[in-house]
C-alpha positions in Angstrom: -2.5 -0.7 -12.3 -0.8 -3.9 -11.6 -2.4 -5.3 -8.6 -1.1 -8.4 -8.1 2.3 -6.7 -7.9 1.7 -3.9 -5.1 3.3 -5.8 -2.2 6.8 -6.5 -4.7 6.6 -2.6 -5.2 6.1 -1.6 -1.6 9.1 -3.8 -0.8 11.4 -2.0 -3.8 10.4 1.3 -2.7 11.0 0.8 1.0 13.5 -2.1 1.1 15.8 -1.1 -1.8 15.9 2.6 -1.2 14.0 4.2 -3.6 11.7 6.2 -1.6 12.9 9.2 -0.7 13.1 10.4 3.0 10.5 12.7 2.2 8.6 10.7 -0.2 5.2 9.2 -0.9 3.9 6.3 -2.3 0.1 6.1 -3.8 -1.4 3.2 -4.3 -4.7 3.8 -6.7 -7.5 1.2 -6.7 -6.5 0.1 -3.1 -10.2 -0.6 -2.0 -10.9 -2.8 -5.1 -10.5 -5.6 -2.4 -13.8 -5.2 -1.4 -15.7 -5.5 -4.8 -13.7 -8.7 -6.5 -15.0 -12.2 -6.3 -14.0 -13.9 -3.2 -12.1 -16.7 -5.8 -10.9 -13.7 -7.1 -6.6 -13.4 -6.4 -6.6 -9.5 -6.8 -8.8 -9.8 -4.2 -6.1 -11.8 -1.7 -3.2 -9.6 -3.2 -4.9 -6.2 -2.8 -5.7 -7.5 1.2 -2.1 -8.7 1.3 -0.6 -5.2 0.4 -3.1 -3.3 2.3 -2.4 -5.2 5.5 1.5 -5.2 4.6 1.1 -1.3 4.8 -1.0 -1.2 8.1 1.7 -3.7 10.1 4.5 -1.7 8.7 6.0 0.5 11.7 7.9 2.6 9.4 5.4 4.3 7.8 2.0 6.0 8.2 -0.8 5.8 6.0 -4.4 7.2 4.8 -6.8 6.0 2.6 -9.0 8.3 0.3 -12.1 6.9 -0.4 -12.6 8.2 -3.7 -13.9 5.9 -6.5 -12.0 2.8 -5.6 -9.9 3.9 -3.4 -6.3 5.8 -3.0 -4.3 5.1 -0.7 -1.5 7.8 0.7 1.7 6.1 2.2 4.8 8.3 3.8 7.9 7.7 5.8 7.4 8.6 9.2 9.4 11.6 10.1 11.0 9.8 13.6 10.5 6.2 14.9 9.6 5.7 18.5 12.0 3.3 20.5 
């Protein structure tokens, strides 16, 4: 998995119209930020990605704690005003 570019791929899917309204994004190894050394850039990139998804009001997500983690992301069915 190209963890350094998860945020870029997420933006392409969400803002570039690649994700269908009923589609899902699966991000593998999303908990690896917890196991990398503090000076490993992948740690920072995964943390940034996880925070981006958590702060995105357009989606809901769940993290499966299987091995290094799998995040399932989907668009909300409706938006609150």
